[in-house]
C-alpha positions as CSV (number, residue, x, y, z in Angstrom):
1,M,0.0,0.0,0.0
2,E,3.0,2.3,-0.2
3,L,2.0,3.8,-3.5
4,R,-1.4,4.8,-2.2
5,N,0.0,6.2,1.0
6,S,2.6,8.2,-0.9
7,N,0.0,9.6,-3.3
8,I,-2.3,10.7,-0.4
9,E,0.5,12.6,1.1
10,R,1.0,14.4,-2.2
11,L,-2.7,15.2,-2.4
12,K,-2.5,16.7,1.1
13,E,0.2,19.2,0.2
14,S,-1.4,22.5,1.2
15,D,0.4,24.7,-1.3
16,R,-0.2,22.5,-4.3
17,V,-2.7,23.4,-7.0
18,F,-3.5,20.8,-9.7
19,D,-4.5,21.8,-13.2
20,V,-7.4,19.3,-13.1
21,M,-9.1,17.4,-10.4
22,V,-11.0,14.3,-11.6
23,I,-13.5,12.8,-9.2
24,G,-14.5,9.2,-10.0
25,G,-12.2,6.4,-11.2
26,G,-14.6,4.5,-13.5
27,V,-14.0,4.4,-17.3
28,N,-14.9,8.1,-17.8
29,G,-12.6,9.3,-15.0
30,A,-9.8,6.9,-15.9
31,V,-9.6,8.0,-19.5
32,S,-9.9,11.7,-18.6
33,A,-7.0,11.4,-16.2
34,A,-4.9,9.4,-18.6
35,S,-5.5,11.8,-21.5
36,L,-4.9,14.9,-19.5
37,S,-1.8,13.6,-17.8
38,A,-0.2,12.3,-21.0
39,K,-0.8,15.7,-22.6
40,G,1.0,17.5,-19.9
41,A,-1.6,18.6,-17.3
42,S,-1.1,18.1,-13.6
43,V,-3.9,15.8,-12.5
44,A,-5.4,14.5,-9.3
45,L,-7.8,11.5,-9.4
46,I,-9.8,10.1,-6.5
47,D,-12.6,7.6,-6.1
48,K,-14.6,6.9,-2.9
49,G,-14.2,3.2,-3.5
50,D,-11.8,1.2,-5.7
51,F,-11.1,2.2,-9.3
52,A,-13.7,0.7,-11.7
53,G,-15.7,-0.3,-8.6
54,L,-19.3,0.1,-9.9
55,T,-20.6,0.3,-13.4
56,S,-17.1,-0.2,-15.0
57,S,-16.8,-3.7,-13.3
58,N,-20.3,-5.0,-14.1
59,S,-20.6,-4.7,-17.8
60,S,-21.0,-7.4,-20.4
61,N,-17.3,-7.0,-21.4
62,L,-18.4,-6.0,-24.8
63,A,-16.9,-3.2,-27.0
64,W,-19.6,-3.1,-29.6
65,G,-20.8,-0.7,-32.2
66,G,-24.4,-0.6,-31.0
67,I,-26.3,-2.8,-33.5
68,K,-29.4,-2.6,-31.4
69,Y,-29.6,1.2,-32.0
70,L,-30.5,0.6,-35.7
71,E,-34.0,-0.3,-34.6
72,S,-34.4,3.2,-33.1
73,H,-32.8,4.7,-36.3
74,E,-29.9,6.2,-34.4
75,Y,-27.6,5.8,-37.4
76,F,-25.3,8.7,-36.5
77,L,-24.7,7.1,-33.1
78,V,-24.1,3.6,-34.6
79,N,-21.7,5.2,-37.1
80,N,-19.7,6.9,-34.3
81,L,-19.7,3.8,-32.2
82,C,-18.5,1.6,-35.0
83,K,-15.7,4.0,-35.7
84,S,-14.8,4.0,-32.0
85,R,-14.9,0.2,-31.9
86,N,-12.6,-0.1,-34.9
87,H,-10.2,2.4,-33.3
88,L,-10.2,0.6,-30.0
89,M,-9.5,-2.8,-31.8
90,R,-6.5,-1.2,-33.6
91,A,-5.2,0.4,-30.4
92,Y,-5.6,-2.7,-28.2
93,P,-5.2,-5.7,-30.5
94,S,-4.4,-8.1,-27.7
95,T,-7.2,-6.9,-25.5
96,V,-10.1,-5.8,-27.7
97,K,-10.7,-8.6,-30.1
98,E,-13.2,-9.4,-32.8
99,V,-15.8,-12.0,-31.8
100,R,-18.6,-13.6,-33.7
101,F,-22.2,-13.2,-32.4
102,L,-24.6,-15.9,-33.4
103,A,-28.1,-14.4,-33.1
104,T,-31.1,-16.9,-33.0
105,I,-34.5,-15.4,-33.9
106,E,-37.6,-17.2,-32.6
107,K,-40.8,-17.7,-34.5
108,G,-43.2,-14.9,-34.1
109,F,-40.5,-12.3,-33.4
110,R,-41.5,-8.7,-34.3
111,F,-39.2,-8.8,-37.4
112,P,-38.6,-11.6,-39.9
113,N,-35.1,-13.2,-39.9
114,W,-34.2,-12.0,-43.5
115,F,-34.9,-8.4,-42.4
116,L,-32.7,-8.7,-39.4
117,Y,-30.0,-10.2,-41.5
118,L,-30.1,-7.3,-43.9
119,G,-29.8,-5.1,-40.8
120,A,-26.6,-7.0,-39.9
121,V,-25.2,-6.4,-43.4
122,F,-26.0,-2.7,-43.1
123,Y,-24.3,-2.7,-39.7
124,W,-21.2,-4.3,-41.3
125,I,-21.2,-1.6,-44.0
126,I,-21.5,1.2,-41.4
127,G,-18.6,-0.5,-39.7
128,R,-16.5,0.0,-42.8
129,F,-16.1,-3.7,-43.5
130,F,-13.7,-3.8,-40.6
131,T,-14.9,-7.2,-39.4
132,Q,-16.0,-10.5,-41.1
133,M,-19.1,-10.4,-43.2
134,P,-22.4,-11.5,-41.6
135,D,-23.8,-15.0,-42.4
136,Y,-27.5,-15.9,-42.9
137,M,-28.5,-19.1,-41.2
138,T,-31.4,-21.5,-41.2
139,P,-32.3,-23.4,-38.0
140,S,-30.3,-26.4,-39.2
141,T,-27.3,-24.3,-39.9
142,I,-27.5,-22.8,-36.4
143,K,-27.7,-26.3,-34.9
144,S,-24.7,-27.5,-36.9
145,R,-22.6,-24.6,-35.6
146,E,-23.8,-24.6,-32.0
147,Q,-25.3,-27.8,-30.8
148,V,-26.2,-26.2,-27.4
149,I,-28.8,-23.9,-29.0
150,D,-32.4,-25.0,-28.9
151,T,-33.7,-24.4,-32.4
152,S,-37.1,-26.1,-32.0
153,N,-38.8,-22.7,-32.1
154,A,-36.3,-20.8,-34.3
155,Q,-37.2,-19.2,-37.6
156,G,-33.5,-18.8,-38.4
157,G,-30.6,-16.5,-37.4
158,F,-27.5,-14.8,-38.5
159,E,-23.9,-14.5,-37.4
160,Y,-22.1,-11.1,-37.4
161,S,-19.0,-9.7,-35.8
162,D,-18.4,-7.1,-33.0
163,A,-15.7,-6.9,-30.3
164,Y,-15.2,-7.9,-26.7
165,L,-12.7,-7.5,-23.9
166,Y,-10.6,-10.6,-23.6
167,D,-9.8,-9.7,-20.0
168,N,-12.3,-8.2,-17.5
169,D,-13.7,-4.7,-17.9
170,A,-12.3,-3.5,-14.5
171,R,-8.8,-4.5,-15.5
172,F,-9.1,-2.6,-18.8
173,V,-10.2,0.5,-16.9
174,F,-7.4,0.2,-14.3
175,N,-4.8,0.1,-17.0
176,F,-5.9,3.7,-17.9
177,V,-5.4,4.7,-14.3
178,R,-2.0,3.0,-14.2
179,N,-1.0,4.9,-17.4
180,A,-2.2,8.2,-15.9
181,M,0.1,7.6,-12.9
182,N,3.0,6.8,-15.3
183,Y,2.5,10.3,-16.7
184,G,2.4,11.9,-13.3
185,C,-1.2,11.8,-12.2
186,V,-1.6,11.6,-8.4
187,A,-4.3,9.0,-7.9
188,A,-5.8,7.3,-4.8
189,N,-8.7,5.0,-4.3
190,Y,-10.9,5.0,-1.2
191,V,-10.8,8.8,-1.0
192,E,-14.2,10.4,-1.0
193,S,-15.2,13.9,-2.1
194,L,-17.4,15.5,0.5
195,G,-18.2,18.4,-1.8
196,A,-16.4,21.1,-3.8
197,E,-16.5,24.9,-3.6
198,R,-15.2,27.5,-6.0
199,K,-13.0,30.0,-4.1
200,D,-10.7,32.7,-5.5
201,G,-10.7,31.2,-9.0
202,L,-9.9,27.7,-7.8
203,W,-11.9,24.6,-6.9
204,E,-11.4,23.3,-3.3
205,V,-12.5,19.7,-2.9
206,R,-13.0,18.5,0.7
207,A,-11.7,14.9,0.6
208,R,-11.8,12.2,3.2
209,D,-9.6,9.1,3.4
210,T,-12.3,6.5,4.0
211,L,-9.8,4.1,5.6
212,T,-8.4,6.5,8.2
213,G,-11.1,9.2,8.4
214,D,-8.5,11.9,7.7
215,E,-9.9,15.0,5.9
216,F,-8.0,17.4,3.7
217,V,-8.5,19.9,0.9
218,I,-7.4,19.4,-2.8
219,R,-7.2,22.5,-5.0
220,S,-7.4,22.6,-8.8
221,K,-8.1,25.0,-11.6
222,V,-10.7,22.7,-13.3
223,L,-13.0,20.1,-11.8
224,V,-14.2,17.1,-13.7
225,N,-17.1,15.2,-12.3
226,A,-16.8,11.6,-13.5
227,C,-18.7,10.0,-10.7
228,G,-20.6,7.7,-12.9
229,P,-24.1,7.0,-11.5
230,Y,-23.3,9.6,-8.8
231,V,-22.7,12.5,-11.1
232,D,-26.0,14.2,-10.1
233,T,-25.3,13.7,-6.4
234,H,-21.9,15.3,-6.6
235,N,-23.2,18.2,-8.7
236,S,-25.7,19.0,-5.9
237,L,-22.8,19.1,-3.5
238,S,-20.8,21.5,-5.7
239,E,-24.0,23.5,-6.6
240,Q,-23.7,22.8,-10.3
241,K,-26.8,22.8,-12.6
242,T,-26.6,20.7,-15.7
243,E,-28.6,20.1,-18.9
244,H,-28.5,16.4,-18.4
245,R,-29.2,14.0,-15.6
246,H,-29.2,10.2,-15.2
247,L,-31.8,7.5,-15.3
248,F,-30.7,4.1,-14.2
249,S,-31.1,0.6,-15.7
250,K,-30.0,-2.4,-13.6
251,G,-28.3,-5.3,-15.3
252,I,-27.1,-8.6,-13.9
253,H,-25.1,-11.5,-15.2
254,L,-24.7,-15.0,-13.8
255,I,-21.4,-16.9,-14.3
256,V,-21.5,-20.7,-14.6
257,D,-19.3,-23.5,-15.9
258,R,-18.6,-23.3,-19.6
259,L,-21.6,-24.2,-21.7
260,T,-20.0,-24.5,-25.1
261,N,-16.4,-24.9,-26.3
262,D,-16.8,-22.5,-29.2
263,E,-15.4,-19.0,-28.9
264,R,-18.5,-17.1,-30.0
265,I,-21.2,-15.1,-28.2
266,L,-24.7,-16.4,-28.5
267,A,-27.3,-13.7,-28.8
268,F,-31.1,-14.1,-28.2
269,F,-34.0,-11.9,-27.4
270,A,-35.2,-12.8,-23.9
271,S,-38.8,-13.3,-22.9
272,D,-39.3,-9.6,-22.4
273,G,-38.0,-8.8,-25.9
274,R,-34.6,-7.5,-24.9
275,L,-31.1,-8.7,-25.8
276,F,-29.8,-11.7,-23.9
277,F,-26.2,-13.1,-24.2
278,V,-24.2,-16.2,-23.6
279,I,-20.6,-14.9,-23.4
280,P,-17.4,-16.9,-23.2
281,M,-15.3,-16.0,-20.1
282,G,-12.2,-18.2,-20.2
283,N,-13.2,-21.5,-18.8
284,K,-16.6,-20.2,-17.7
285,T,-19.7,-18.7,-19.3
286,C,-21.4,-15.4,-18.5
287,V,-25.1,-15.3,-19.1
288,G,-27.5,-12.3,-18.9
289,T,-28.6,-9.6,-18.8
290,T,-31.6,-8.0,-17.2
291,D,-32.7,-4.5,-18.0
292,T,-34.7,-3.1,-15.2
293,Q,-35.4,0.6,-14.5
294,V,-34.4,1.6,-10.9
295,E,-34.4,4.8,-9.0
296,S,-31.1,4.5,-7.3
297,P,-27.6,3.3,-8.2
298,E,-27.6,1.2,-5.1
299,V,-28.6,-2.2,-6.5
300,H,-28.2,-5.9,-5.7
301,V,-29.2,-9.2,-7.3
302,T,-32.7,-10.3,-6.4
303,E,-34.4,-13.7,-6.6
304,E,-36.5,-12.4,-9.4
305,D,-33.4,-11.4,-11.3
306,R,-31.9,-14.9,-10.9
307,D,-35.1,-16.6,-11.9
308,F,-35.4,-14.4,-15.0
309,V,-31.8,-15.2,-16.2
310,L,-32.1,-18.9,-15.4
311,E,-35.5,-19.3,-17.0
312,N,-34.3,-17.7,-20.2
313,I,-31.1,-19.6,-20.4
314,N,-32.8,-22.9,-19.8
315,E,-35.5,-22.0,-22.4
316,L,-33.0,-20.9,-25.1
317,L,-30.4,-23.6,-24.8
318,D,-30.6,-27.4,-25.3
319,L,-28.8,-28.6,-22.1
320,D,-28.4,-32.0,-20.7
321,K,-29.8,-30.7,-17.5
322,P,-31.2,-27.3,-16.4
323,I,-28.9,-24.8,-14.9
324,T,-30.0,-24.1,-11.3
325,K,-28.9,-21.6,-8.6
326,Q,-26.5,-24.1,-7.2
327,D,-24.6,-24.0,-10.6
328,V,-24.0,-20.2,-10.3
329,I,-20.3,-19.5,-9.5
330,A,-20.6,-15.7,-9.3
331,E,-22.8,-12.8,-10.0
332,R,-22.4,-9.4,-11.6
333,C,-24.8,-6.5,-10.8
334,G,-24.6,-2.9,-11.6
335,V,-26.5,0.1,-13.1
336,R,-26.2,1.6,-16.5
337,P,-26.3,5.4,-16.1
338,L,-28.4,6.7,-19.1
339,A,-27.9,10.3,-20.0
340,Q,-31.3,12.1,-20.3
341,K,-31.5,15.6,-21.6
342,G,-33.9,17.9,-19.8
343,G,-33.6,16.4,-16.3
344,D,-37.3,16.0,-15.6
345,G,-37.1,12.2,-15.1
346,I,-39.7,11.6,-17.7
347,A,-38.5,9.5,-20.7
348,D,-38.9,6.3,-22.6
349,W,-35.9,5.0,-20.7
350,V,-35.8,1.7,-22.7
351,K,-35.0,3.7,-25.8
352,L,-32.3,5.8,-24.1
353,S,-28.9,4.9,-25.6
354,R,-25.6,4.6,-23.8
355,K,-24.0,7.5,-25.6
356,H,-22.1,9.9,-23.4
357,A,-22.8,13.6,-22.8
358,V,-20.5,16.3,-21.3
359,D,-22.0,19.4,-19.7
360,S,-19.6,22.2,-19.5
361,N,-19.7,25.3,-17.2
362,Q,-17.0,27.5,-18.7
363,Q,-17.5,30.2,-16.0
364,D,-16.8,27.8,-13.1
365,K,-14.5,25.6,-15.1
366,H,-16.5,22.5,-14.3
367,L,-17.3,19.5,-16.4
368,S,-19.8,16.7,-15.8
369,I,-19.7,13.4,-17.8
370,F,-23.0,11.5,-18.2
371,G,-23.6,8.1,-19.6
372,G,-21.0,6.5,-21.8
373,K,-19.8,3.1,-23.1
374,T,-16.4,1.4,-23.0
375,T,-16.5,1.4,-26.8
376,D,-16.4,5.2,-26.8
377,C,-13.8,5.7,-24.1
378,I,-11.0,7.1,-26.3
379,N,-13.3,9.8,-27.6
380,V,-14.3,10.7,-24.1
381,G,-10.6,11.2,-23.1
382,D,-9.9,13.4,-26.1
383,E,-13.1,15.4,-25.6
384,I,-12.3,16.1,-22.0
385,A,-8.8,17.2,-22.9
386,N,-10.1,19.6,-25.5
387,L,-12.6,21.1,-23.1
388,V,-10.1,21.5,-20.3
389,E,-7.7,23.3,-22.8
390,S,-10.6,25.7,-23.7
391,M,-10.8,26.6,-20.0
392,G,-7.3,27.9,-20.0
393,V,-5.2,24.9,-18.9
394,E,-2.1,24.6,-21.0
395,L,-1.5,21.2,-22.6
396,P,2.1,21.3,-23.9
397,F,1.7,17.8,-25.5
398,K,-1.8,18.2,-26.7
399,D,-1.2,16.1,-29.8
400,F,0.4,13.2,-27.9
401,I,-1.3,9.8,-28.5
402,W,-2.1,8.8,-24.9
403,Y,-3.8,5.4,-25.5
404,G,-2.9,2.1,-27.0
405,E,-0.6,-0.8,-26.3
406,D,3.2,-0.5,-26.3
407,D,4.6,-0.4,-29.8
408,D,5.6,-3.4,-32.0
409,T,9.3,-3.1,-31.1
410,V,8.6,-3.6,-27.4
411,R,6.1,-6.4,-28.1
412,D,8.6,-8.2,-30.4
413,E,11.3,-7.9,-27.8
414,F,9.0,-9.4,-25.2
415,Y,7.9,-12.3,-27.4
416,H,11.5,-13.0,-28.4
417,Q,12.8,-13.2,-24.9
418,A,9.7,-15.2,-23.8
419,K,10.4,-17.7,-26.6
420,L,14.1,-18.0,-25.6
421,M,13.0,-18.8,-22.1
422,N,10.3,-21.3,-23.2
423,L,7.9,-19.2,-21.1
424,D,4.8,-21.0,-22.3
425,D,6.1,-24.2,-20.6
426,Y,5.1,-22.4,-17.4
427,T,1.5,-22.1,-18.5
428,V,-0.6,-23.7,-15.8
429,E,-2.8,-26.7,-16.6
430,G,-6.4,-25.7,-17.6
431,S,-5.3,-22.2,-18.5
432,S,-7.5,-20.5,-21.2
433,E,-4.5,-19.1,-23.1
434,P,-0.6,-19.4,-23.3
435,L,1.3,-17.5,-20.5
436,T,3.2,-15.4,-23.0
437,Q,0.0,-14.0,-24.5
438,R,-1.6,-13.4,-21.1
439,L,1.3,-11.5,-19.6
440,W,1.7,-9.2,-22.6
441,R,-2.0,-8.4,-22.7
442,R,-2.2,-7.6,-19.0
443,Y,1.1,-5.8,-18.5
444,G,2.4,-4.7,-21.9
445,G,6.0,-3.5,-21.7
446,N,6.1,-4.0,-18.0
447,A,5.9,-7.8,-18.7
448,L,9.6,-7.6,-19.5
449,E,10.2,-7.0,-15.8
450,L,8.3,-10.2,-15.0
451,L,10.5,-12.1,-17.4
452,E,13.5,-10.9,-15.6
453,D,12.0,-12.0,-12.3
454,I,11.4,-15.5,-13.7
455,R,14.9,-15.6,-15.3
456,Q,16.6,-14.9,-12.0
457,N,14.3,-17.2,-10.0
458,P,12.1,-19.8,-11.8
459,R,10.1,-20.1,-8.6
460,Q,8.6,-16.7,-9.5
461,A,6.7,-18.5,-12.3
462,E,4.8,-20.7,-9.8
463,R,1.1,-20.4,-9.4
464,L,0.5,-18.9,-6.0
465,M,-3.2,-19.6,-5.6
466,K,-5.1,-22.7,-6.4
467,N,-7.6,-22.4,-9.2
468,A,-6.2,-19.0,-10.2
469,E,-3.7,-18.5,-13.1
470,Y,-1.7,-15.8,-11.3
471,L,2.0,-16.3,-10.8
472,R,4.1,-15.3,-7.8
473,C,5.8,-12.6,-9.8
474,E,2.5,-11.1,-10.9
475,I,1.3,-10.9,-7.3
476,E,4.5,-9.0,-6.3
477,H,4.2,-6.7,-9.3
478,T,0.6,-6.0,-8.5
479,A,1.5,-5.2,-4.9
480,R,4.1,-2.6,-6.0
481,F,2.2,-0.9,-8.8
482,E,-1.5,-1.5,-8.8
483,M,-2.7,0.1,-5.5
484,V,-4.4,-2.9,-4.0
485,T,-5.9,-1.5,-0.9
486,K,-8.4,-4.2,0.0
487,L,-8.2,-7.9,-1.0
488,D,-11.2,-7.6,-3.2
489,D,-9.5,-5.0,-5.3
490,F,-7.2,-7.7,-6.6
491,L,-9.6,-10.7,-6.5
492,R,-12.5,-8.8,-8.2
493,R,-11.1,-5.9,-10.2
494,R,-7.3,-6.2,-11.0
495,S,-8.1,-9.8,-11.8
496,K,-11.4,-11.7,-12.3
497,I,-10.6,-14.5,-9.8
498,T,-13.9,-14.1,-7.8
499,Q,-15.8,-14.2,-11.1
500,V,-14.5,-17.7,-12.0
501,V,-13.8,-19.3,-8.6
502,R,-16.3,-19.8,-5.8
503,H,-15.7,-17.8,-2.7
504,K,-15.3,-20.8,-0.5
505,D,-12.6,-22.2,-2.8
506,I,-10.7,-18.8,-2.7
507,I,-10.8,-18.6,1.0
508,D,-9.6,-22.2,1.4
509,A,-6.8,-21.7,-1.1
510,P,-3.4,-22.2,0.6
511,G,-1.8,-19.4,-1.4
512,L,-4.3,-16.7,-0.3
513,K,-2.6,-16.1,3.0
514,E,0.8,-15.7,1.3
515,A,-0.8,-13.3,-1.3
516,C,-2.2,-11.3,1.6
517,K,1.2,-11.0,3.2
518,I,2.7,-9.8,-0.1
519,F,0.0,-7.2,-0.6
520,F,-0.4,-5.9,3.0
521,G,2.6,-6.9,5.1
522,D,1.9,-6.7,8.8
523,Q,-1.8,-5.9,8.1
524,W,-2.4,-9.2,6.2
525,Q,-4.6,-10.9,8.8
526,A,-6.8,-7.8,9.2
527,K,-7.2,-7.5,5.5
528,L,-8.0,-11.2,5.1
529,D,-10.6,-11.0,8.0
530,E,-12.1,-8.0,6.3
531,Y,-12.5,-9.9,3.0
532,K,-14.0,-12.9,4.8
533,A,-16.5,-10.6,6.6
534,S,-17.6,-9.0,3.3
535,V,-18.1,-12.4,1.7
536,N,-20.2,-13.6,4.6
537,A,-22.3,-10.3,4.5
538,E,-23.0,-10.9,0.8
539,S,-24.2,-14.4,1.4
540,I,-26.7,-13.4,4.1
């Protein structure tokens, strides 16, 4: 926790004025901090919980161009999202990958299958032919490609391409936070904003370390409210009036043992007419989602939610035996903040898209980010940088490319060294991919340091925790550079261990205690007890 403690001390410096203060470490806040820091601004970033702790860790892990928005004739939005998806795939080729979607259309659906197929072709054209061409399928063709699909009531289907995050969404978001810190951003998780006030031409944010209770003031020229579903709440604290506000849709996913060996996403329309997915997740499968309007971002999985997902998956798939609640390994639950213009709370919320909106108060030098999708994150980072510059903050490297994986030279050097070391021989049994590929995707150029650790001591390539792919050297690297403040930060967000391994198996894992000692030193027992208590509270 040395990195966090050091950054908090830097945030507390009474004579320091940051160019920009970003509140909220979800995808919008993370890309804002990364873009601004890389372009030369001095940036502070805080989050009242962990980075990517809410919406940004409960998505479907998709980076798609919004094919469903064709039905509401939002062609301009689909065009922009497809451009953003293609850009993201080029910038992160090891992380954002093309994946095939196999959509099955039931008899009696509101549109005939041939019409939907033409829509998929139109979508492919809007996407500038960047992916594979769609295929039209009869029920027998569907069955031949995916035996697990129940085609007894299918009129047909089609297969098309989009993109998804090979790793988990929270990990993708945290990499932006890590890059921001590499460029000088002072970031800290578990630091809450108690409100902000404009004084003498500066913003003063009253902040509280939620672990110690210490309160202090952070000063900046510009304030960016990237609080995700809590944007409206923080605007009321800082007395900001905006054109937009949020409505909320709750979505949940259930994770079960792998249902099919094919690496494609199965798409259906659930019993209520909304999209429903079966998504590969390494050695597991993620199924969902619900789409329920809620009044508050504070949500949890209900019995009704579980029943809805289980009923639909058992109805849509031809399984040897039905999936039951006992088969559920983990759950994901979060809200989608939907940007609504006008702020009166009256809207056809089902038709609201996930497009982002930024409300700018030039006089107070305040920005509020509403809505948004992972697909569009690079555009958000660039847009915020442009708006901050218009508010008088100098960006000496404003044309710097702040996103993307390390260049081909670094990648080739890593793969060359990994091959000389026979690194893939260390891949653990049952892993979903070769070790070389995983280390590069997760750590980029920093993976060269991991190679050196293994070269000096082969024991560093040992798997530390049962049922988890993570190596000893990865745990030590994460402890030094990834601001793991609570055990769940690593198990749920820096990794996806709790999403693919049952809690009881994690707690019983012999390596968990050792991992805690690496992360927390003398505080390891308290942190382990804290995690166990949180797991017990969730199960009640």
